[in-house]
C-alpha positions as CSV (number, residue, x, y, z in Angstrom):
1,X,71.6,13.4,51.1
2,X,69.8,12.9,47.9
3,X,70.8,16.1,45.7
4,X,68.0,18.7,45.1
5,X,68.5,21.4,42.6
6,X,66.9,24.8,42.9
7,X,66.2,26.5,39.7
8,X,65.6,30.4,39.9
9,X,63.0,31.9,37.7
10,X,64.3,35.6,37.5
11,X,65.1,38.6,35.1
12,X,67.0,40.6,38.0
13,X,70.5,39.9,37.1
14,X,72.0,41.2,40.5
15,X,69.7,38.9,42.5
16,X,70.1,36.1,40.2
17,X,73.9,36.2,40.2
18,X,73.9,36.3,44.1
19,X,71.3,33.2,44.0
20,X,74.2,31.3,41.8
21,X,76.7,32.4,44.2
22,X,74.7,31.1,47.1
23,X,74.0,27.7,45.4
24,X,71.4,28.0,43.0
25,X,71.6,25.2,40.1
26,X,70.7,27.6,37.5
27,X,68.8,30.5,36.4
28,X,65.7,30.4,34.3
29,X,65.0,33.7,31.7
30,X,61.1,33.3,31.0
31,X,60.2,34.2,27.3
32,X,56.9,32.6,27.5
33,X,54.3,35.0,27.5
34,X,52.2,34.6,23.9
35,X,48.4,33.7,24.8
36,X,49.5,33.4,28.5
37,X,47.6,36.1,29.9
38,X,44.2,34.9,28.1
39,X,45.0,31.3,29.3
40,X,45.6,32.5,32.9
41,X,43.1,35.4,33.2
42,X,41.5,35.5,36.7
43,X,44.2,33.3,38.1
44,X,47.0,34.4,40.7
45,X,49.9,33.4,38.2
46,X,53.2,35.2,37.5
47,X,53.8,35.9,33.9
48,X,57.0,37.3,32.9
49,X,57.6,38.8,29.6
50,X,61.4,38.6,28.9
51,X,63.3,39.3,26.0
52,X,66.4,38.8,24.2
53,X,68.1,41.5,25.9
54,X,67.1,40.0,29.3
55,X,68.9,36.7,28.3
56,X,71.9,38.4,26.7
57,X,72.3,40.6,29.8
58,X,71.8,37.5,32.1
59,X,74.7,35.2,30.4
60,X,76.7,38.3,30.3
61,X,76.8,38.4,34.1
62,X,76.1,35.3,35.5
63,X,79.0,32.3,36.2
64,X,76.5,29.6,36.5
65,X,74.0,27.9,33.9
66,X,71.3,30.1,32.5
67,X,68.1,28.5,31.1
68,X,65.7,29.9,28.8
69,X,61.8,29.2,28.6
70,X,60.8,29.8,25.0
71,X,57.3,29.9,23.5
72,X,55.7,26.9,22.6
73,X,54.3,28.3,19.3
74,X,54.3,26.4,15.7
75,X,56.0,29.7,14.2
76,X,58.3,30.4,17.0
77,X,59.6,27.0,18.3
78,X,62.8,26.7,16.6
79,X,63.2,30.6,15.9
80,X,63.3,30.9,19.8
81,X,65.4,27.8,20.2
82,X,68.1,29.0,17.9
83,X,67.9,32.5,19.1
84,X,68.2,31.2,22.7
85,X,71.5,29.2,22.0
86,X,72.9,32.4,20.1
87,X,72.3,34.2,23.1
88,X,74.2,31.5,25.3
89,X,71.5,29.6,26.8
90,X,72.9,26.5,28.6
91,X,69.4,24.9,28.6
92,X,66.1,25.2,26.8
93,X,62.7,24.5,28.8
94,X,59.4,24.0,26.5
95,X,56.2,25.0,28.0
96,X,52.4,23.7,27.4
97,X,53.5,20.6,25.6
98,X,50.8,18.5,24.0
99,X,52.3,16.3,21.6
100,X,55.7,14.3,21.2
101,X,55.9,16.1,18.0
102,X,56.7,19.5,19.6
103,X,59.5,18.0,21.5
104,X,61.0,16.0,18.6
105,X,60.8,19.5,16.8
106,X,62.9,21.4,19.3
107,X,65.5,18.4,19.6
108,X,65.9,18.9,15.6
109,X,66.4,22.6,16.3
110,X,68.9,22.3,19.3
111,X,70.6,19.5,17.2
112,X,72.8,18.2,20.3
113,X,73.9,21.7,21.3
114,X,72.1,22.1,24.8
115,X,69.9,20.1,26.9
116,X,66.0,20.6,26.3
117,X,63.6,20.1,29.1
118,X,59.9,19.7,28.8
119,X,56.9,21.3,31.1
120,X,53.9,19.2,31.3
121,X,51.3,21.4,31.9
122,X,48.4,20.0,29.6
123,X,45.9,16.9,30.2
124,X,47.5,15.6,26.8
125,X,51.0,15.7,28.4
126,X,50.1,13.7,31.1
127,X,50.1,10.6,28.8
128,X,53.5,11.2,27.6
129,X,55.5,9.8,29.8
130,X,57.0,6.7,28.5
131,X,57.6,8.5,25.5
132,X,59.5,11.4,27.0
133,X,61.5,8.9,28.8
134,X,62.6,7.5,25.5
135,X,63.5,10.9,24.2
136,X,67.3,12.6,25.0
137,X,65.4,15.1,27.2
138,X,67.3,16.6,30.6
139,X,64.2,16.9,32.9
140,X,60.6,17.2,33.0
141,X,58.6,20.1,35.2
142,X,55.2,19.8,35.9
143,X,53.3,23.1,36.2
144,X,50.5,23.0,38.5
145,X,49.0,26.3,37.7
146,X,48.4,26.0,34.2
147,X,47.5,22.0,34.5
148,X,44.8,22.6,36.8
149,X,43.7,25.1,34.4
150,X,43.7,23.0,31.4
151,X,41.9,20.4,33.6
152,X,39.2,22.9,34.7
153,X,40.2,21.7,38.8
154,X,39.0,23.7,41.6
155,X,42.5,23.9,42.8
156,X,45.9,23.5,41.6
157,X,47.2,21.1,44.4
158,X,44.5,18.5,43.6
159,X,46.6,16.6,41.3
160,X,49.1,16.1,44.4
161,X,46.8,14.1,46.0
162,X,44.2,12.5,43.4
163,X,46.7,10.2,41.7
164,X,47.6,12.3,38.7
165,X,51.3,13.0,39.7
166,X,51.7,9.4,40.9
167,X,50.4,7.9,37.6
168,X,52.7,10.4,35.5
169,X,55.7,9.1,37.8
170,X,55.0,5.7,36.9
171,X,55.7,6.3,33.5
172,X,58.2,8.7,33.5
173,X,61.7,7.8,35.3
174,X,63.8,10.6,34.6
175,X,64.7,13.9,36.4
176,X,61.2,15.2,37.7
177,X,60.1,18.4,39.4
178,X,57.0,20.3,40.3
179,X,55.8,23.2,42.7
180,X,57.7,26.1,44.1
181,X,60.2,26.1,46.7
182,X,60.7,28.9,49.5
183,X,61.7,28.9,53.3
184,X,60.8,25.4,54.7
185,X,58.7,27.3,57.6
186,X,56.9,29.3,55.1
187,X,54.4,28.4,52.1
188,X,50.9,29.7,51.5
189,X,48.4,28.5,51.1
190,X,50.5,25.1,51.4
191,X,53.0,24.7,53.8
192,X,56.3,24.3,52.6
193,X,57.3,21.6,54.5
194,X,54.2,19.5,52.9
195,X,55.1,20.5,49.4
196,X,58.9,19.2,50.0
197,X,57.6,16.2,51.7
198,X,55.3,15.5,48.5
199,X,58.4,16.2,46.1
200,X,60.6,13.8,48.3
201,X,57.9,11.0,47.9
202,X,57.8,11.2,44.1
203,X,61.7,11.3,43.9
204,X,61.8,14.6,42.4
205,X,65.4,16.0,42.0
206,X,64.6,19.6,41.5
207,X,62.5,22.5,42.4
208,X,61.7,26.0,41.0
209,X,62.3,29.2,42.9
210,X,59.7,31.8,41.7
211,X,58.0,34.9,43.1
212,X,57.5,33.5,47.1
213,X,61.3,32.4,47.2
214,X,62.0,36.0,45.7
215,X,59.9,37.6,48.0
216,X,60.7,35.8,51.2
217,X,64.4,35.5,50.6
218,X,66.5,38.6,50.4
219,X,69.8,38.8,48.7
220,X,71.6,38.7,51.9
221,X,70.2,35.6,52.9
222,X,70.4,33.4,49.8
223,X,73.3,31.2,51.2
224,X,71.4,30.2,54.4
225,X,68.0,29.9,52.9
226,X,69.0,27.4,50.3
227,X,70.8,25.3,52.4
228,X,68.1,25.0,54.5
229,X,66.0,24.0,51.6
230,X,68.5,21.3,51.0
231,X,68.6,20.0,54.5
232,X,65.2,19.7,55.0
233,X,64.5,18.1,51.6
234,X,67.2,15.5,52.5
235,X,65.4,14.9,56.1
236,X,62.1,14.2,54.3
237,X,63.7,11.9,51.6
238,X,64.9,9.8,54.6
239,X,61.5,9.2,56.0
240,X,60.3,6.1,56.9
241,X,57.3,4.4,55.2
242,X,55.0,5.2,58.0
243,X,56.1,8.7,57.9
244,X,55.6,9.1,54.2
245,X,52.3,7.7,54.6
246,X,51.3,10.3,57.5
247,X,52.7,13.2,55.8
248,X,50.8,12.1,52.6
249,X,47.6,12.1,54.7
250,X,48.4,15.5,56.3
251,X,48.8,16.9,52.7
252,X,45.4,15.2,51.4
253,X,43.7,17.0,54.2
254,X,45.2,20.6,53.6
255,X,44.3,20.1,49.8
256,X,40.5,19.1,50.6
257,X,40.3,22.3,52.7
258,X,41.4,24.2,50.1
259,X,39.1,23.0,47.6
260,X,36.2,23.4,49.8
261,X,37.6,26.7,50.6
262,X,37.5,27.5,46.7
263,X,33.9,26.0,46.5
264,X,32.3,28.4,49.1
């Protein structure tokens, strides 16, 4: 079975701790909020407003890894990296990257103390795959929501079927993730199984659990739900080339339907 990590976005300490006990690989406390409302205005996105107190509370209660997504702002990158580490973050996530210099600034501030991960959510970042592969970063997460806004595309899932993610994967060989996870039989507007199939096809090693997961999975069902996602991903990772092509065509058809609906 190919290992597939699930990382949970949450400020809810009780739910997050239950998720860690149930098998998620880490909890992400999200500080990113600067300029986000304006950037995502009119889009159905989730904007968290985590603060230092949220990270402190999560670290005090959690028995597993706690990650922190900081603000990628010139005046805040180093400040928030250092503050997050002081408060016990086990890993830093840098969003909305546009240049390698931004990544190097954070690596300098971290100074080897904790891992750094990068979010590819802009058109310029898509061209950084080879450079990112040479840096000591832990993983790359492709944020489909912000990417489609930055590119001016009709739908966030277009990048799954137009070669965008394939082209990036060809240049970046490290741990990769994109999209959100929930129960395999659910998922809207894209069926979760099709999304997991795309993750498996591109050799993803992790996915994130966000509002759909938190809505679909009550605390008492966390263990069985996480196991179900892992089993489905493992099964999809063992498909034949014919099955992979069939599932990718089904994904392409569904995404084109969604784009047509957006155009109406």
